[in-house]
N, C-alpha and C positions, 0 to 999 in steps of 0.2 A: 512389703509391708502386708500383717496379714489383717481382716476385718470380721470384727466381731456384729455382725445385727441389734436392732437393739428394739427386742420386741414393745411395739406400741397397743395399749390398750384403750377401744376406741372409749368413746364421747357414756354417750347408751350405758353400755359396759362397766363405763365405773362409776355413775348415776345407780348403779343395782347394785355398786357393793357398798356407796356412800352415798347415798342419798341426797345431805345437804353440800352439796356440792351445786353454786352457782354455772348459771345460762352460760357465760363466756370460757370453761373450761371444755377444751377440743380435746383433750387425749391426755395419756400423762406415757412415760415410757416404763416400763422392768424386768430387771434385772434379780433375778435369786437370789442372784450372792454380790450386788452389787452395799450389801452391807448395812450397818445402824447411821442412819440419823439422830447425830448427840443436839439436844432442838435448844436447848442451853447456850452454844456457844455463838449458834445465833442472837439471845436473846439478850447474849452479852453488846453485844457488839450493833445492836443496838439502841440498848443504850450506852454506850462508851459514844455514841456517835450525835446522839442528842442532847450530850450530856457536853462535848467538841462543839456545835451549833448555839449552846448556849442556853440552852433547855435545864430543869431544876431536878434531877431523880430525889423524889419521898415517897417511896413504898412506903404504901397502911399509911397515907396521909389522906382524911376524906377530902375531897373534891365539893368544895360550894362558892362557887362559879364556875362558866364556862360561855363566853361572849368575842363578839369581832374583836378584834383589831391588829386596823389597817385592812393588809391584806388576810392576813390570815384568825387566826385563834390564838384565844390565853387563857388562860386556865385556873382560877386560884383556889389551894389549895389555906390548911386553919394553918399550918407554918410556915406560909408567908407574911 
């Protein structure tokens, strides 16, 4: 079995490149030939999971109220 080491980038180097990273970022891996990430795939998966769990996805609808609802939160939008 062939093993390719994955170069790791330390947190201080990441913050030099991306100053907005939060304090919990410990580091990252860097693979020059790792490919591109299609950010729409996880976005669509998140929406699908939200709807499967009973949420209503209403893109472009203004939120009129956010409040506690038991152990969670309830969001009221104009279309509801």
